[in-house]
N, C-alpha and C positions, 0 to 999 in steps of 0.2 A: 274451341270446344269440339269434342268428338262424341258421337253417340254410337253405341254398339248394341246390335240386337241379334240374339241367338235364336235358332230355330232347328227342328229336326229331331229333337229328343222323342223318347217313347219307350214302350216296353218291347223287349225282343228276347227271344230264347237264346240260351247259350249256343255259341257257335254261329250266331247270325251277325248281321250287318246293320249299321246305321250310318248316315251321313248327316253331320251337323253343319250348319251354316251360320256365319256371323257377318251380317251387313253393317258396314261402317258408313257413317255420314258425318258431315262437318269438315273440319280442317284436317285432312290426312296428309301425310308427307311421305315421299318415296323412302325416307330413311327410317320410317316407323317400323317397329317389329310387332307382329300380331301373335299372340299366344293363346293357347288353350290350357285351361286349368280345370281341375276337378276337386270336389269336396264330398266325401262319403259321410254318412251320419256318424258323429262321434270322432271324426278324424280331422286332421288339419288339411287345408287346401293344399294340393300338390301340383306341380308343373307336369304338363303332358306333352306339349309340342310347341314350337315356334317357327315362324317364317317372316322375312322381310318382304316388303312390296317391291324391293329392288331386285329380288331373286337370289339372295344368298342362300346357301345350303340350309335346309331345314334341320332343326335339331329335335330329338325325341327323349322322353324319359325311357330308361331301360325297360320298364314294365310294359311299354306299348310298341317298342321297336319291332318291325316285322308284321305288326298287325294294324297299326294306325298310319295313315298318311295325311299330312297337312298340305294344302295347296291354296292357290290364290287366284282370283280373276280380277286383274287390275281395272279392267273396264267396268266391272260391276261393283268394284270396291267391296269385295266379298271374300272371305276366307273359309275354307271348308276343313272338316276333319272327317275323313272316311275311316270308319271303324269296322274292322273285320275280325272274325274269330272271337267274338265278344265272350267275356267270361262274367260270372256273377260278380267278381271283385271289381269289375269295371263299373259297377252300379254307383252313381254319384250324380250330383248336380255339375254340369259342365259350364264353365264360364269362358267367355272370350275376353281378351284384354289387350290393350295397346301399350307399348313402351316406346318413348320417343328419345333416342340418343341425343345428347350424352347421358340422359337419365338412366339409371341402372335399375329402376323399379317400373313396374306396370302402373300407370296412374288413371287409365280409363278402363272401366269394366262394364260388361253387359249384365243383364238381369239373371242370366243363367237359364239352363234347359235340363230337365230331368232325364236321365238315361237309367233305366232299369233293366237289368239282365237276369232273366229267371233260369234256374237250373233244371 
């Protein structure tokens, strides 16, 4: 089993920055992929970014490329999402998740952290 705990959400003005953290505990493996997703009110959950513990190139949704950066600290078993140039449309609950290949789906999820960007 794996447990994921997000932190770092909050209220920020448009153009500001936030850094989210996701601490993983339990049985994590180097081949695991860690992803960030978000869900805005009335909308479906959407992919934001992902990275593997082994250092494969991170991937991003087009909507956040150039503004968000995903990174990891293997020693702390923590994944981060640095969010810059935030926009009101980035407002959502952000979730951390883990995918364990060969699975093609994310099957461990955190509880989520709220990010609100005011205009």
